[in-house]
C-alpha positions as CSV (number, residue, x, y, z in Angstrom):
1,M,92.0,95.9,59.3
2,Q,95.3,98.2,59.0
3,T,96.9,98.4,55.7
4,E,100.5,97.5,55.5
5,K,101.6,101.1,54.6
6,L,103.3,103.3,57.3
7,S,102.0,107.1,57.2
8,E,104.7,109.3,56.3
9,Y,103.0,111.8,58.8
10,D,103.0,109.5,61.5
11,L,106.9,109.0,61.2
12,Y,107.3,112.7,61.1
13,L,105.3,113.3,64.3
14,F,107.2,110.3,65.8
15,H,110.7,112.0,65.2
16,Q,109.4,115.3,66.5
17,G,108.1,113.5,69.8
18,N,104.5,114.0,69.2
19,L,103.1,110.9,67.9
20,F,100.9,109.9,70.8
21,Y,99.4,106.8,69.5
22,S,102.9,105.3,68.0
23,Y,101.5,101.9,69.3
24,K,99.1,102.0,66.2
25,T,102.1,102.6,64.0
26,L,105.1,100.6,65.3
27,G,104.9,97.0,66.5
28,A,103.4,94.0,65.0
29,H,99.7,94.5,63.3
30,L,97.5,92.3,61.4
31,C,96.8,94.1,58.4
32,S,96.4,93.1,54.5
33,D,98.5,93.9,51.7
34,K,97.4,95.6,48.2
35,E,96.3,92.4,46.9
36,G,94.2,91.5,50.3
37,T,96.6,88.9,51.5
38,S,96.2,88.7,55.3
39,G,99.5,88.9,57.3
40,V,101.5,90.9,59.9
41,R,103.2,94.3,59.3
42,F,106.2,94.7,61.7
43,A,107.9,98.1,62.4
44,V,110.7,99.0,64.7
45,W,112.7,102.1,65.4
46,A,116.5,101.1,65.3
47,P,118.4,103.6,63.6
48,N,121.8,102.4,64.3
49,A,121.4,98.8,63.2
50,E,122.9,97.7,60.0
51,A,120.2,95.0,59.0
52,I,117.0,93.5,61.1
53,R,115.2,90.5,60.5
54,V,112.2,89.1,62.1
55,V,112.4,85.6,63.6
56,G,110.3,83.3,65.4
57,D,108.9,79.8,65.4
58,F,107.0,80.5,62.0
59,N,110.6,80.5,60.3
60,N,112.3,78.1,62.7
61,W,114.2,81.3,64.0
62,N,115.9,81.9,60.6
63,G,115.3,85.3,59.4
64,T,117.2,85.1,55.9
65,N,113.9,85.4,54.2
66,H,112.3,88.0,56.3
67,S,114.5,91.0,56.3
68,M,113.1,94.4,57.2
69,H,113.4,97.5,55.2
70,K,114.9,100.8,56.5
71,I,112.6,103.7,55.4
72,N,114.9,106.1,54.0
73,E,116.7,108.0,57.1
74,S,113.9,107.7,59.5
75,G,115.8,104.7,61.6
76,I,112.5,102.9,61.4
77,W,112.4,99.4,59.6
78,W,109.4,97.7,58.5
79,C,108.4,94.5,56.7
80,F,105.0,92.6,55.8
81,I,104.8,88.8,56.2
82,P,101.9,87.4,54.8
83,N,99.8,84.7,55.9
84,L,100.9,85.2,59.6
85,E,98.2,84.9,62.5
86,E,97.4,86.2,65.9
87,G,99.4,84.2,68.5
88,I,102.7,83.6,66.5
89,I,105.8,84.6,68.8
90,Y,108.5,86.6,67.2
91,K,111.6,88.6,67.8
92,Y,113.9,91.0,66.1
93,E,117.3,89.8,65.2
94,I,119.6,92.8,65.1
95,H,122.8,93.2,63.2
96,S,124.7,96.1,64.8
97,K,127.2,98.0,62.9
98,H,129.9,96.6,65.0
99,G,129.3,93.1,63.5
100,G,127.2,91.9,66.9
101,V,123.8,89.9,66.1
102,F,121.5,89.7,69.1
103,L,117.7,89.0,69.6
104,K,115.2,91.7,70.9
105,S,111.8,91.6,72.1
106,D,109.6,94.1,70.5
107,P,109.3,97.4,72.5
108,Y,105.7,97.6,71.2
109,A,104.5,94.2,71.9
110,F,101.1,94.0,73.0
111,Y,101.9,90.5,74.8
112,S,104.8,88.2,75.5
113,E,105.6,85.0,76.6
114,L,105.6,83.9,80.4
115,R,108.7,84.3,81.9
116,P,111.6,82.8,81.8
117,Q,110.6,82.9,78.0
118,T,111.0,86.3,76.5
119,A,109.5,86.5,73.0
120,S,106.8,88.7,71.7
121,I,103.4,87.4,70.6
122,V,101.2,88.9,67.8
123,T,98.1,90.1,69.4
124,D,94.9,92.1,68.1
125,L,93.8,94.3,70.8
126,N,90.5,95.4,68.9
127,N,88.3,92.5,69.6
128,Y,87.1,93.0,73.0
129,K,83.6,94.1,73.5
130,W,83.4,96.9,76.3
131,G,80.6,97.2,78.6
132,D,81.4,100.2,80.8
133,E,79.5,103.1,78.9
134,N,77.8,104.6,81.9
135,W,81.2,104.7,83.7
136,Q,82.7,106.4,80.8
137,K,79.8,108.9,80.3
138,A,79.7,109.7,83.8
139,K,83.5,110.4,83.9
140,K,83.2,113.1,81.4
141,T,81.6,115.2,84.2
142,R,83.4,114.5,87.3
143,N,85.4,117.2,89.4
144,L,88.1,115.0,90.5
145,L,89.3,117.4,93.0
146,N,86.1,117.7,94.7
147,E,85.2,114.0,95.0
148,P,85.9,111.3,97.5
149,L,89.1,108.9,96.8
150,L,89.9,106.0,98.6
151,I,92.6,104.0,96.8
152,Y,93.0,100.2,97.7
153,E,96.8,99.5,96.3
154,V,97.0,95.9,95.1
155,H,99.9,93.8,94.0
156,L,98.0,91.0,92.0
157,G,100.7,88.5,92.7
158,S,100.3,88.2,96.4
159,W,97.0,89.6,97.2
160,K,95.5,85.8,97.0
161,R,97.3,82.6,95.9
162,K,95.6,79.5,95.0
163,D,96.1,76.3,97.1
164,N,98.9,75.1,94.8
165,G,100.2,78.4,94.9
166,E,99.3,79.4,91.4
167,F,98.4,83.3,90.5
168,Y,95.0,84.2,90.4
169,T,94.3,85.5,86.8
170,Y,92.8,88.8,85.6
171,R,89.4,87.2,85.0
172,E,89.4,85.4,88.5
173,L,90.4,88.6,90.4
174,A,87.7,90.4,88.6
175,T,85.4,88.5,90.9
176,E,87.5,88.0,94.1
177,L,88.9,91.3,94.1
178,I,86.1,93.4,93.0
179,D,83.7,91.9,95.4
180,Y,86.3,92.6,98.2
181,V,87.1,96.0,97.3
182,K,83.4,97.0,97.0
183,E,82.5,95.3,100.3
184,M,85.3,97.5,102.0
185,G,84.2,100.4,100.5
186,Y,87.0,101.6,98.5
187,T,86.5,103.9,95.3
188,H,89.4,102.7,93.1
189,I,91.9,100.0,93.0
190,E,95.7,100.9,92.0
191,I,97.7,98.1,90.6
192,L,101.2,97.8,90.9
193,P,102.8,97.8,87.5
194,I,101.7,95.0,85.1
195,T,104.0,95.7,82.1
196,E,105.7,92.9,81.3
197,H,108.8,92.2,83.5
198,P,111.4,89.3,84.0
199,Y,111.9,89.2,87.6
200,D,108.7,88.5,89.8
201,R,110.4,90.2,92.9
202,S,110.7,93.7,90.9
203,W,106.8,93.7,91.1
204,G,106.7,95.1,87.8
205,Y,109.0,98.2,88.5
206,Q,111.9,97.1,86.3
207,S,110.1,96.4,83.1
208,T,111.1,94.9,79.6
209,G,107.7,95.4,77.7
210,Y,106.1,98.6,78.3
211,F,103.2,97.8,76.0
212,S,102.9,94.2,77.2
213,V,100.4,92.9,79.8
214,T,102.1,90.5,81.9
215,S,101.2,86.9,81.1
216,R,101.5,86.2,84.6
217,F,97.7,86.6,85.2
218,G,96.5,86.2,81.7
219,T,96.1,87.9,78.5
220,P,95.5,91.3,77.3
221,E,91.7,90.8,76.9
222,D,91.7,89.2,80.5
223,L,92.8,92.4,81.6
224,M,90.2,94.6,79.7
225,Y,87.7,92.2,81.4
226,F,89.1,93.2,84.8
227,V,88.8,96.8,84.4
228,D,85.6,96.5,82.7
229,Q,83.9,94.6,85.6
230,C,85.3,97.2,87.8
231,H,83.8,100.1,86.0
232,Q,80.4,98.3,86.0
233,N,80.7,97.7,89.6
234,G,81.3,101.6,90.3
235,I,85.2,101.1,90.9
236,G,87.9,103.1,89.1
237,V,91.4,101.5,88.2
238,L,94.8,103.3,88.6
239,L,97.9,102.0,87.3
240,D,101.3,102.3,88.6
241,W,103.7,103.4,85.6
242,V,107.5,103.8,85.6
243,P,108.9,106.1,82.9
244,S,111.7,107.0,85.1
245,H,113.8,103.6,84.5
246,F,113.8,100.4,82.9
247,C,115.9,97.1,83.4
248,K,119.1,95.9,81.8
249,D,117.9,92.6,80.4
250,E,119.4,91.6,77.3
251,H,116.3,91.2,75.1
252,G,114.7,94.5,76.4
253,L,115.6,98.3,75.6
254,R,119.3,98.4,76.6
255,L,121.5,99.1,73.7
256,F,118.5,98.1,71.5
257,D,120.3,98.4,68.0
258,G,123.8,98.1,69.6
259,E,124.1,101.7,70.8
260,P,122.3,103.7,73.3
261,L,118.8,104.4,72.1
262,Y,116.3,104.6,74.9
263,E,118.8,105.2,77.5
264,Y,121.1,108.4,77.6
265,A,124.5,108.0,75.7
266,D,126.1,109.4,78.9
267,E,126.6,106.8,81.3
268,R,126.5,108.9,84.2
269,K,123.1,110.1,83.3
270,A,121.8,106.8,82.1
271,E,123.0,104.7,85.0
272,K,120.9,104.2,88.1
273,K,123.4,102.3,90.1
274,G,121.2,102.0,93.1
275,W,118.4,100.1,91.2
276,G,120.6,98.5,88.7
277,T,118.7,100.2,85.8
278,L,119.0,102.7,82.9
279,S,117.2,106.0,82.8
280,F,115.4,106.9,79.6
281,D,116.8,109.6,77.5
282,F,114.1,112.4,78.1
283,G,115.7,114.6,75.7
284,R,115.2,112.5,72.6
285,S,111.9,113.1,70.9
286,E,111.6,109.3,69.8
287,V,111.5,108.6,73.6
288,N,109.1,111.0,74.3
289,S,106.5,109.7,71.4
290,F,107.3,106.1,73.1
291,L,106.6,106.9,76.7
292,I,103.6,109.3,76.1
293,S,102.2,106.8,73.7
294,N,102.6,104.3,76.4
295,A,100.6,106.4,78.8
296,F,97.8,106.7,76.1
297,Y,98.0,103.3,75.5
298,W,96.6,102.2,79.2
299,L,94.2,105.1,79.2
300,D,92.9,104.3,75.6
301,M,93.0,100.6,74.9
302,F,92.6,99.6,78.5
303,H,90.0,102.4,79.8
304,I,92.6,102.9,82.8
305,D,91.4,105.9,85.0
306,G,94.7,107.2,86.1
307,I,98.3,107.0,86.2
308,R,100.6,107.2,89.4
309,V,104.4,107.9,87.9
310,D,106.8,106.2,90.2
311,A,110.1,107.7,91.4
312,V,109.7,111.4,89.8
313,S,112.2,112.8,91.9
314,S,114.9,110.5,90.4
315,M,113.7,112.0,86.9
316,L,113.9,115.6,88.2
317,Y,117.4,115.6,89.6
318,L,120.4,114.7,87.7
319,N,122.2,113.6,90.7
320,F,119.6,111.5,92.4
321,G,121.3,108.4,94.0
322,R,124.8,109.8,93.1
323,E,125.8,111.4,96.3
324,D,129.3,110.2,96.4
325,E,130.3,110.9,92.8
326,E,131.1,113.8,90.6
327,K,128.0,116.2,90.3
328,I,126.5,116.3,86.9
329,L,125.2,119.8,85.9
330,N,122.9,121.0,83.4
331,Q,123.9,123.9,81.2
332,Y,122.7,126.5,83.6
333,G,124.9,125.1,86.0
334,G,122.0,123.6,88.0
335,E,121.4,119.8,88.9
336,E,118.0,119.9,87.6
337,N,117.1,117.6,84.7
338,I,115.7,120.0,82.4
339,E,114.9,117.5,79.5
340,A,112.8,115.4,82.2
341,I,111.0,118.5,83.5
342,Q,110.1,119.2,80.0
343,F,108.9,115.6,79.3
344,L,106.7,115.7,82.4
345,R,104.9,118.8,81.3
346,K,104.5,117.5,77.8
347,L,102.9,114.2,79.2
348,N,100.7,115.8,81.5
349,E,99.4,118.4,78.8
350,A,99.0,115.7,76.2
351,V,97.0,113.5,78.5
352,F,94.7,116.2,79.9
353,E,94.2,117.4,76.5
354,V,92.9,113.9,75.1
355,F,91.7,112.3,78.6
356,P,90.9,115.5,80.9
357,N,89.4,113.6,83.9
358,T,92.3,111.4,84.4
359,Y,94.3,110.9,87.8
360,M,97.9,111.8,86.9
361,M,99.6,111.4,90.1
362,A,103.4,112.0,91.0
363,E,105.4,110.1,93.5
364,E,107.5,112.7,94.2
365,S,109.8,112.9,97.6
366,S,111.3,116.0,97.5
367,S,110.3,119.9,98.1
368,W,110.0,120.5,94.3
369,P,107.5,123.3,93.9
370,L,104.0,123.2,91.9
371,V,104.1,119.6,91.3
372,S,100.3,119.4,90.9
373,A,100.0,122.9,89.2
374,P,99.5,123.4,85.4
375,A,102.7,123.5,83.2
376,Y,101.4,126.9,82.1
377,V,102.1,128.7,85.2
378,G,105.4,126.8,85.7
379,G,103.9,123.6,87.3
380,L,104.9,120.0,86.3
381,G,101.2,119.6,85.3
382,F,99.9,116.6,87.3
383,N,96.8,116.9,89.2
384,Y,97.8,114.9,92.5
385,K,101.2,114.6,94.5
386,W,101.7,112.0,97.1
387,N,102.5,113.7,100.3
388,M,105.6,112.0,101.5
389,G,106.4,114.4,104.0
390,W,103.4,114.0,106.0
391,M,103.8,109.7,105.6
392,N,107.3,110.0,106.8
393,D,106.3,112.4,109.7
394,M,103.3,110.3,110.8
395,L,104.9,107.2,110.8
396,R,107.8,108.5,112.8
397,Y,105.2,109.8,115.2
398,M,103.1,106.7,115.4
399,E,106.1,104.5,116.3
400,M,106.9,106.3,119.4
401,E,105.7,105.4,122.8
402,P,102.7,107.7,123.6
403,I,104.8,109.1,126.7
404,H,107.0,110.6,124.4
405,R,105.1,111.8,121.8
406,K,104.2,115.3,123.4
407,W,108.0,116.1,122.7
408,H,107.3,115.5,118.9
409,H,103.8,117.2,118.6
410,Q,105.0,119.2,115.4
411,L,105.3,115.8,113.6
412,L,101.5,115.7,113.9
413,T,100.8,119.3,112.8
414,F,103.7,120.3,110.5
415,S,101.6,118.8,107.3
416,F,99.2,121.4,107.9
417,F,101.7,124.4,107.0
418,Y,101.5,123.0,103.4
419,A,98.7,121.0,103.1
420,F,97.1,123.3,100.5
421,K,100.1,124.0,98.4
422,E,99.6,120.9,96.3
423,N,96.7,118.4,95.7
424,F,98.0,115.9,97.7
425,I,97.3,112.1,98.3
426,L,98.2,110.7,101.5
427,P,99.9,107.3,100.8
428,L,100.3,104.3,103.1
429,S,102.0,102.0,100.3
430,H,103.8,98.9,99.8
431,D,107.1,100.7,100.1
432,E,106.3,101.4,103.8
433,V,105.4,97.7,105.0
434,V,108.3,95.7,103.2
435,H,112.2,95.4,103.5
436,G,112.1,95.0,107.4
437,K,110.1,98.1,107.9
438,K,107.0,96.0,109.6
439,S,103.4,96.1,109.0
440,L,101.6,99.1,110.0
441,L,100.0,97.1,112.9
442,N,103.1,96.0,114.0
443,K,105.0,99.6,113.8
444,M,102.7,100.6,116.7
445,P,103.7,100.6,120.4
446,G,102.1,99.0,123.3
447,D,100.7,95.6,123.9
448,Y,98.3,93.5,121.7
449,W,95.3,96.0,122.5
450,Q,97.2,99.1,122.2
451,K,98.8,98.3,118.8
452,F,95.3,98.0,117.4
453,A,93.9,101.2,118.9
454,N,96.9,103.3,117.7
455,L,96.4,101.9,114.2
456,R,92.8,103.0,114.4
457,A,93.6,106.5,115.8
458,F,96.2,106.9,113.0
459,L,93.9,105.8,110.2
460,G,91.1,107.6,111.5
461,Y,93.5,111.0,111.7
462,T,94.5,109.9,108.4
463,M,90.7,109.8,107.1
464,T,89.9,113.0,108.4
465,H,93.1,115.2,107.5
466,P,92.9,117.0,104.0
467,G,94.1,115.0,101.1
468,K,92.7,111.8,99.2
469,K,93.8,108.4,100.6
470,L,95.7,105.5,99.7
471,L,96.2,102.2,101.6
472,F,98.2,99.0,100.7
473,M,96.5,95.7,101.0
474,G,96.6,93.7,104.3
475,S,96.9,96.9,106.2
476,E,93.0,97.0,106.1
477,F,92.6,93.8,108.5
478,G,95.7,94.4,110.6
479,Q,98.3,92.2,108.6
480,F,100.8,91.4,111.4
481,D,103.8,90.5,109.2
482,E,105.2,92.9,107.0
483,W,104.1,92.2,103.1
484,K,105.6,89.0,101.9
485,D,105.6,89.4,97.9
486,L,105.9,85.4,97.3
487,E,102.9,84.5,99.3
488,D,99.3,86.0,99.7
489,L,98.0,88.0,102.7
490,D,97.4,86.2,105.9
491,W,93.5,85.9,105.4
492,E,93.2,83.6,108.2
493,L,93.9,86.4,110.7
494,L,90.1,87.4,109.9
495,E,89.4,84.5,112.0
496,Y,90.5,86.1,115.0
497,P,88.2,88.8,116.9
498,S,90.8,91.5,117.0
499,H,91.3,91.7,113.0
500,K,87.7,90.9,112.4
501,E,86.7,93.8,114.3
502,F,89.5,95.9,112.7
503,S,88.5,95.0,109.2
504,H,84.7,96.1,110.3
505,Y,86.5,99.3,111.7
506,M,87.8,100.2,108.3
507,K,84.8,99.1,106.6
508,S,82.8,101.5,108.7
509,L,85.5,104.4,108.3
510,N,85.4,104.1,104.6
511,T,81.9,104.3,104.6
512,F,81.7,107.1,106.8
513,Y,84.4,109.0,104.9
514,K,82.2,108.8,101.4
515,Y,79.2,109.9,103.5
516,E,80.6,113.0,104.8
517,K,81.3,115.7,102.2
518,S,83.3,117.9,104.5
519,L,85.9,115.2,104.4
520,W,86.6,115.5,100.5
521,E,84.8,118.1,99.1
522,L,87.2,121.1,99.8
523,D,90.3,118.8,100.2
524,H,92.6,121.1,98.5
525,H,91.2,124.7,99.9
526,N,91.8,126.4,103.0
527,D,88.1,126.9,103.3
528,G,87.9,123.2,103.9
529,F,89.7,123.2,107.2
530,E,89.9,125.4,110.5
531,W,91.8,124.4,113.5
532,I,90.1,124.3,117.1
533,D,93.4,123.4,118.9
534,P,96.8,122.4,117.3
535,H,98.8,123.0,120.6
536,D,97.7,120.6,123.4
537,Y,101.1,118.9,123.2
538,E,100.9,118.1,126.9
539,Q,97.8,115.8,126.1
540,S,98.8,114.7,122.7
541,I,95.3,116.0,121.5
542,V,94.7,117.8,118.3
543,S,91.2,119.2,117.2
544,F,90.0,120.8,114.2
545,I,87.0,121.4,111.7
546,R,86.4,119.9,108.3
547,K,84.0,121.7,106.2
548,S,82.0,121.3,102.9
549,K,81.1,124.0,100.5
550,D,77.9,124.3,102.5
551,S,78.9,126.3,105.6
552,K,76.3,124.4,107.6
553,D,77.7,120.8,106.7
554,F,80.9,120.5,109.0
555,V,82.3,118.1,111.3
556,I,84.5,118.5,114.6
557,V,87.3,116.0,114.7
558,V,89.3,115.3,118.0
559,C,92.4,112.9,118.0
560,N,93.9,111.5,121.2
561,F,97.4,109.9,120.9
562,T,97.7,108.6,124.6
563,P,96.1,105.8,126.1
564,I,94.4,108.0,128.8
565,V,90.8,109.0,128.7
566,R,90.2,112.6,128.9
567,Y,87.4,113.8,130.8
568,D,85.6,117.2,131.0
569,Y,87.7,118.1,128.1
570,H,86.8,121.6,126.5
571,I,86.6,122.4,122.9
572,G,85.5,125.5,121.2
573,V,82.9,125.0,118.4
574,P,81.5,127.4,115.9
575,F,77.6,127.2,116.2
576,M,74.8,127.0,119.0
577,G,73.1,123.6,118.9
578,T,73.0,119.8,119.8
579,Y,76.1,118.0,118.7
580,I,76.2,114.1,118.6
581,E,79.1,111.3,118.2
582,A,78.9,110.7,114.5
583,F,82.2,108.3,114.7
584,N,84.3,107.0,117.5
585,S,87.0,104.5,116.6
586,D,87.1,103.3,120.3
587,R,83.4,101.9,120.0
588,Q,83.4,98.1,121.2
589,E,82.3,96.9,117.9
590,F,85.9,98.0,116.5
591,G,87.7,96.5,119.3
592,G,87.8,99.5,121.5
593,S,87.3,100.3,125.1
594,N,83.9,101.7,124.2
595,Q,84.6,105.5,125.9
596,T,81.6,106.7,123.8
597,L,79.2,109.8,124.2
598,D,76.3,108.3,125.7
599,K,73.9,111.4,125.0
600,P,74.0,114.6,122.7
601,L,75.8,117.6,123.8
602,I,74.6,121.0,123.8
603,S,77.0,123.9,123.4
604,E,77.6,126.3,125.8
605,K,77.8,130.1,125.2
606,V,81.5,130.6,126.3
607,T,84.3,131.6,124.0
608,W,86.6,129.0,123.8
609,H,89.5,128.3,121.3
610,N,88.6,131.4,119.3
611,Q,85.1,130.0,118.9
612,P,82.0,131.7,120.1
613,Y,80.8,128.4,121.7
614,R,81.9,125.5,123.8
615,L,81.5,121.9,124.3
616,T,82.8,119.7,127.2
617,I,83.3,116.2,126.1
618,K,84.9,112.8,127.0
619,V,87.8,112.0,124.9
620,P,88.5,108.3,124.4
621,P,91.9,106.8,124.6
622,L,94.1,106.4,121.5
623,A,91.0,107.3,119.4
624,M,89.6,109.6,116.7
625,L,86.3,111.0,117.6
626,V,83.9,112.8,115.2
627,L,81.1,115.2,116.4
628,K,78.3,116.6,114.2
629,L,76.0,119.4,114.8
630,T,72.4,118.1,114.5
631,G,70.3,121.1,116.1
632,S,68.4,123.7,114.3
633,E,70.2,127.0,115.7
634,I,72.8,127.1,113.3
635,E,74.2,130.8,113.9
636,R,77.6,132.1,113.9
637,E,78.1,135.1,116.2
């Protein structure tokens, strides 16, 4: 049990921006005083406040007898209130220097009231008994870059709803969601932000409680149970995280002590007008301690396996979203936010020093270089970057009628010019299937059959393209409507043959991907990829080789983005031997036309596509075909 005293060393580190476990010092903690009386120690950073009181039900919201004390000039206030127990609700009554009095939730609260209520709740996080020792032990020896990564992105509030419209709890999802993810073959679940937020439809991206597990789905211990069960079932858990901005609700961080504190004092830098939010002041040391501690908090206390950092571009550029306003320039005359760059590097260095096998993923939409390179070589220090360019090009390409695709063949192949400059994740996320953008299935052109065939081909191409994978919920069974965040997914579609077959396809594709080392072992290295023919734009076909570290372990991938079967199609191959169809998205069991290769193929000694041998194959329509060498004659001339 913690003592009531705050460490002077902790306070020093906090003001230096280096207290990465500040949630153990600030906030509300159950502890004992010198006489052994149990109670709660409260501590809050509010350097501009004139006075602060702790108020709640326990004192009828009258803090006259529960004033906090300012620790010298540190800007940190604290008090110990005896005989308080876990579960009491509270806020800070802050008296500003300008005479204002207002109530604020605790920035370090571990739990909060269910919206629309906003008070913080005293919570002890040290009672849960974890059972994921085997997962944690195995994680220490893993090489994340050379492993399969299939992420299922989930909004917990709309994956499934109960018949009465209520949310599933974390504990209920620990059965329903985990069983489903295991069955479908995903390696990780990525959950949209679950920090406390006042408005359901912000999906957690506009937070008021960065350390507070949203009470919509249960308690912090319930979330721990969910993560624990994921790990015991061999599934990793990733968290969307939003250090770029926070919402303006009165009980939150905005003007916390009557002055700009967590946000920039310069309104131009603080305001994110397009989102109606405020940017964190990344140049402030205490804000660095707050945010880096928050990342540590999820990795440490909740055993989260990785963090996807939202809206990194909005952090890097001072004029992000300010196109029609006067430009803000840094001290060197540029538009880069130097403080944010330094913060991101510091964040990633700190995380990897303490939690070395963590996924740190940047949603970064610009051409900023070296996002996934270490800070010591001038990078931002992440180990993954979302490939937004690939996503935009491919969705634009796939939405075209097949007859027009040959004129835009570069959209299909351009990503390979930069595929190995970063460690990429190929994202098909919630952002692509909401706000009138249509679902992935409904983006596809053609009739009912062609929509499914196009999507099978697209996701097959995605699975064989270098880079790790992410797919938003519902896309795996062909949700027809775009994401409806106030309802659950259209699970009834699985009663229809085409959707049931598509679900079977995705399960089979996921399983095939995980089995084939060549599809992920050298994802981020030139040695893992070789073109056969990127130039057949007339027929909208591309063919290439994916390789593992073992030169004899490779697959041949052929993708046809037209509805025309191509007979007697020649492709070059690297080895003499017998090739079989390892995967075909056009199989009848997947809803396809069953244009399959009925028998093994033997390569000819004919130079083709700069390869020493040639195969003559049938290319199925709107399909992804994978061939694999099985013969013993594996000699390259």
